MARLO-224032 format. One record per residue: x, y, z of N, C-alpha, C in turn; residue in three letters; residue number from 1. Coordinates in steps of 0.001 Angstrom, whole numbers, plus 500000, padded with zeros to 6 digits. Layout:
residues N
REC    n.u    n.v    n.w   ca.u   ca.v   ca.w    c.u    c.v    c.w  aa   i
REC      X      Y      Z      X      Y      Z      X      Y      Z ala NUM
...
This chain:
residues 48
REC    n.u    n.v    n.w   ca.u   ca.v   ca.w    c.u    c.v    c.w  aa   i
REC 674981 805789 248990 674375 804622 250100 675174 804862 251023 met   1
REC 676319 805138 251260 676800 804842 253174 676512 806244 253400 leu   2
REC 675933 807382 252917 675435 808363 253161 674528 808376 253839 glu   3
REC 673248 807364 253157 672119 807051 254134 672015 806086 255021 leu   4
REC 673311 805320 255319 673392 804238 255818 673914 805328 257487 ala   5
REC 674709 806189 257076 674881 807073 258098 673881 808374 258405 leu   6
REC 672884 808827 257953 671750 809022 258022 670618 808059 259345 leu   7
REC 670570 807005 258877 670035 806027 259445 670236 805438 261024 phe   8
REC 671548 805432 261073 672888 805376 262494 672118 806664 263363 phe   9
REC 671980 807961 262347 671675 809269 263420 670620 808986 263949 val  10
REC 669688 809165 263456 668181 808988 263291 667838 807882 264271 ile  11
REC 668607 807045 264365 668020 805635 265361 669081 806421 266949 ala  12
REC 670258 806898 266850 670427 807500 268361 669660 808339 268829 ile  13
REC 669110 809353 267622 668139 810247 268607 667244 810083 268832 ile  14
REC 666327 808737 268254 665011 808302 268557 665280 807376 269706 ala  15
REC 666753 806768 270154 667323 806148 270982 667071 806609 272305 gly  16
REC 667681 808342 271854 667890 809340 273008 666281 809661 273398 ala  17
REC 665618 809624 272574 664175 810131 273018 663691 809092 273314 leu  18
REC 663639 808149 273197 663224 806868 274090 662303 805919 273042 gly  19
REC 662137 806346 271871 661301 805702 270912 662517 804507 270575 ala  20
REC 662095 803194 270880 663257 802004 270933 662331 801791 269876 thr  21
REC 661165 801216 269552 661081 800768 268222 661447 801079 266854 gly  22
REC 661765 802648 267161 661886 803263 265764 663106 803389 265815 val  23
REC 664290 803304 266791 665457 803361 266743 666222 801783 266342 ala  24
REC 665268 800589 266619 666114 799398 266287 665830 799341 264808 gly  25
REC 664615 799407 264277 664434 799492 262794 665448 800550 261906 leu  26
REC 665560 801670 262272 666271 802609 261644 667937 802097 261971 thr  27
REC 668297 801535 262891 669530 800838 263061 669595 799268 262081 met  28
REC 668543 798644 262096 668820 797395 261470 668656 798042 260013 ala  29
REC 668142 798854 259337 668069 799457 258153 669788 799990 257754 ile  30
REC 670311 800841 258418 671554 801295 258528 672484 800418 258076 gly  31
REC 672427 799360 258991 673495 798288 258842 673146 797551 257791 lys  32
REC 672059 797223 257179 671613 796415 256007 672638 797537 254592 trp  33
REC 672238 798865 254862 672798 799637 253937 674335 799337 253930 leu  34
REC 674848 799509 254995 676030 799300 254962 676488 797856 254127 val  35
REC 676163 796727 254525 676388 795768 254181 676223 795894 252734 val  36
REC 675182 796273 252102 675022 796037 250792 676036 797313 250078 leu  37
REC 676082 798030 250409 677503 799094 250229 679178 798511 250046 phe  38
REC 679044 797739 251170 680337 796792 251044 680030 795833 249796 leu  39
REC 678779 795020 249829 679200 794008 249025 679392 795059 247485 val  40
REC 678776 796041 247351 678918 796257 245850 679934 797039 245719 leu  41
REC 680756 797598 246814 682161 797791 246747 683137 797015 246116 ala  42
REC 682855 795710 246577 683840 794534 246422 683637 793779 245065 val  43
REC 682320 793989 244520 682016 793410 243214 682695 794723 242551 leu  44
REC 682538 795688 242948 683103 796929 241763 684643 796641 241430 ser  45
REC 685150 796509 242570 686550 796339 242800 686797 794447 242008 leu  46
REC 686318 794026 242029 686749 792480 240969 686093 792560 239876 leu  47
REC 685206 793178 239269 684709 793331 238058 685470 794534 237409 leu  48
C-alpha cells in the first residue's frame, strides 16, 4: 500500500510539472489517503 502511495505522489509531481493541476491535486489526495490508511493499519497490527 505504501508503494501505491509513493507511485501516486510521483504521478502528482509529474502532472504538476506538466501543468495538469487537476490531475496533480487528485493524485496527491489519493496518495495522502493511502498513507493515512497505511499508518492506521500499521498501528492496528502492532496493537493486536
